[in-house]
N, C-alpha and C positions, 0 to 999 in steps of 0.2 A: 067487751074483752076479743082482741085480735092479739093474737100471737103477730111477733116478730118475725120475718122471711130469715130464714138458714141463710149460707153462705152460697150464695150460685144459684139461686130457688128460685126455680120457674113462677110462672103468672098463675096459668093455672094450677100448680102444687099448692103456692102457698094459698089461692079462692076455697079452693078447692080444702082445704085444713078448713078456713074459718067458717064455709056452711057447713061442714063436719058439725064446728061445734055447737053451731046454732038446729044441728038437726035437720037440716033443707039442701036441696038441691045446686050445684054453683050457681046455676041458674035461676033459680029462685031467691038467691044472693044478691044476681047483678038490677032483676027485678027491683027488688028491694031499697036498693040503692040506684033505681030512678037509669038504671041502663039498660033494660030489660029488651032494646033493639037490639045490643047486639050480642053474642055467644061471648066466650072466654075465649076460646080459638082466635074472632077477631083482637080482642084487647092486646093478646101474647104478638101479633103479630106488627102494631102499629096501637096505639096508645096516646091519641090527643090532646091537646092540654084542656080542649071542656071535659072531653072522660075522664081524664087523671086528673081534672079538682073534683069533677062529683067522684073519687071514686078516695081522693085524700080527706078530704070534708067531713065522709062517713068512718074512714077507716082512720085515721091520724096521722099516714104517714102521709111523706111527701112530692109531688109529682115523679121530681127528680129522681126519689129512693121507690118507685113502680116500676118507673121506667126502666130499672135497670131490670128490674122484673123477667121485662119482653124480650125479645128479637130483633127491636127494631134496626139493632147496628146492620143486618145480613142483609144483603144485597139480593133481588128479586128474584136473580137465575143462583142464587143458596137456595130459596126459601125450597127447594123438592129435599133437601137433605135432612129438616125438621123436622125429629117424627114427633108423630102426635102425645105419646108416651114417650117414657126413659126406654132407646132402644137396649141400654145395658142397666147392670145393678153390681152397685156397690154394696157388699158383703158387712159391711158397718153402717153403712146410714138408717135412718130410721124406715123403716114397711110407711107407703104414703105419701114420702118427702122423694122429688125429683127434680132434678136439679138442670143447668141449662144444658151440662156437659154430658149427661147423659144420652139429651136429643141429635147428637152429633154421631156420624159414622166414624169419626175420626181418633175421638176422644176415648183413649182407652184403659186409663187410670183416674182413681179419684185425690181431687187436689187436699180435697182438706181429709183424707186420712191418708192420702201414700200407697192407697192397694189395688192394684189390678182392677179393673169392673169384671163384673164375668156375664153371660148369656143372659139374656129374659126365662129362658128352664135352665139356669145353677152351675152349665158345662162354660168354662171358663177356656183361656188358650192353653192352657197347661196340659186339658186332657190334649190335644194334638200337640203341643211343643213341649218337650223340656229343656226345662228351667235352661241349661247353659245354651243353647242355640235363641232362647226368648230376647239370654242378656246382649247375647251377638246382633239377634236381629232388632231392639228399642231403638237403636241409637237410629237407623233412617225410617224407625217409626216414629221416631219423635219428629226428628226432621221434616217427613212427611206430613203429618198435621200441622206442625206449625204451616206449612207453607202451603196448608187446601183450608188454613181457620183466616189464615192471611185475604185467600179467595176471597172468602166468604162473610169477609168484610172491605172488600174493593180496597184491600190495601197488600196489595200483592206486585209484588218487586224484583222483575227481572224474566226470565223467558227462557223455557213453550210456557206457554200460560196453564194452568192445568188443567182446565180441558179436554187442550190441546195432547198433555202426558196420559189422562185418562184414556183419549182414544187411543192413544198408542196402546195402551198395556191390554184396552178390551178388545185391538185387533187380532183376528185370527193368522197368525203365521205361520201353518197348516194348514191343510186339507182336514174336516172333523175325520176322525177314525177308533172305530172299540178299542176296547182297552185291553191295553197291550200285557203282555202278564206278569209283567211284574205290578201292573196297577191289581191284576183280581186277587180275588183271596183262594184259597186253595182249598178245591173241592171235588166230589169227587165227580168217576163219569155220571155216574146219577143226579146229579147236582148237577153237573153243569149242562144235563140236556134240561134237566127242570130251571135253571136259569138262563136257557138260551136267550132270551127277547134280551138279556142285561148285557150278557160277554155280547153280543153282537153290535149293542146300541151304539152307534158313532156319537164323538164327545167332538165339543170344541177345542181347537187344542188354540188356547192366546196364547201372546207377547209376556202375558206374566208368567208363567211358568218357569220362559223363563229368563223375564229381569228377576225370578224370586222362584228362584228352585227350588226351594227347603218347602215352600208353600205348595206343588206339585208332587212333593212326598209323601206330604201329609194330609194333602187335603182330599175326602170320598170322593171317588170318580168321578161321582154322577155328579154331585157339589162343586168342582173345579172351573167349569164355564162361570164368568161372571156375566151379568148384563151389560150390552153395549154407554160408551162412553159414560158421563155422569151419573145417569140409572148405575150401571157397578156397586155407586158408594151407597144412594139412597137406597137402595132396594138391598144389596148384600147382606152376609150372616157378620159373625165379632169374626170369625177366620179369613173370609173373605176381604174383609175389610182393613182387618192388621195385614194382608199380602198386600192392598193395594196403598196403603200408607205406606208401606218400604218401596214398596215400586218408585211410588211420590217420591218420595229418598232418596233412592239411588238415580232414580233418571239426571233432578237436582241434583246433584252430587256430581254424577259423569254422565251427561245428556249422550255424550258422542259415541265412549263406549258399549255406552248399554243399548245405545239405537242397533250400535255395528252387532253387539253379539245376536240381536232378533234375529236382525238381516242371514246372519250364515245362516242362522237353525231356518229359516225359510226354504217353505223349497216357493216354485216357481210362482204359484197365483198367491202364495202369503205373501211373496217380495211385493208385489203388484199392488196389493193390500194395505201393504206397510206403508211404502213411498206415497200412498196416495193420504194417510194419515199422516208424516211428515210430512209434507205442503203447507202443514200449520205454522212449524217452526220458521225459522226465520235465516233466509238464503245461505248465509252464511255458517252456522249452526247446520243445515243441510248439506252443502261442499265440504263439512271437514267429514261428515258421516260418512258421505260414500267416496272419500276420497283412504278415506282409510279402508271400506270396504274394498278397492278394489289391491289395494298392500297386501290385504290379509288372503284376496282369490289368486292373488301371481303366485305363480308354479316355483316352490320353490328352488326346483335345482334350475332355472334360467338361469343364462350366465351371465347374468348384469349380477342377482342374485350371490351365486358363487361364487362374482369377482373379488361380490363385498364380502363374502366370508375369508376369504384369502386373504385381504387385507386388511 
């Protein structure tokens, strides 16, 4: 008896279910099939013709059907994004079933049931963001997720590339600073003294907070900073990854406007870091960013501006 894979199920999940059916560990099942020198993780990365033929012969599956359970289509650069187990949980999927979509940080909906994923601890995005706001953010999140998925499969078109977008989003645009009064909880004088270390701890201020101000308003203050570059997604929480997907979507839709907004909100040191991150963008795009920045920084009272208004 061999259970058929569910839609989008990953190889480790299917082999685990098959092994439990026969009351053995997955490694023992592989050894019984003559693949004892391989781990489930190795086969999930790339299933060779030989290993696929052996496993197919034992299970009645086709090699192509088995390969669809692997992450063979993911480029080496993106493999750090694949979680060993499910990052997120669908409230309607059976326990013990792990779909490939839940391994990636940019998937926030279950295609099988059409519902939002929740965190592994059971907390969903609606715990931080009201439904009306999620509805407004979802189009950008979906757009960003598509761009990230294309990049992971080596099919990305357009510029800037995903690594350059994530580098910009995770660049510190201002000097690190303690929580502002708006970010601090309402505390008594005694509680403030007891929480002095928290209230004075410098927090990294990244471009993500400007591109996605909705995230800045709802994220726990100590959890606002994300890891730099690609690690921001690979090691982010559900809320952080959703904000990053929204940020990627907004940067793809309006790279010049978003980059200019971050530069306008930066301090001198932050602007230097941002300009360094923007070096990965095309020269034509950078020129448009800096041209808009100069126009926005020009004094509104200059004679030229005044004549333009009068004309």
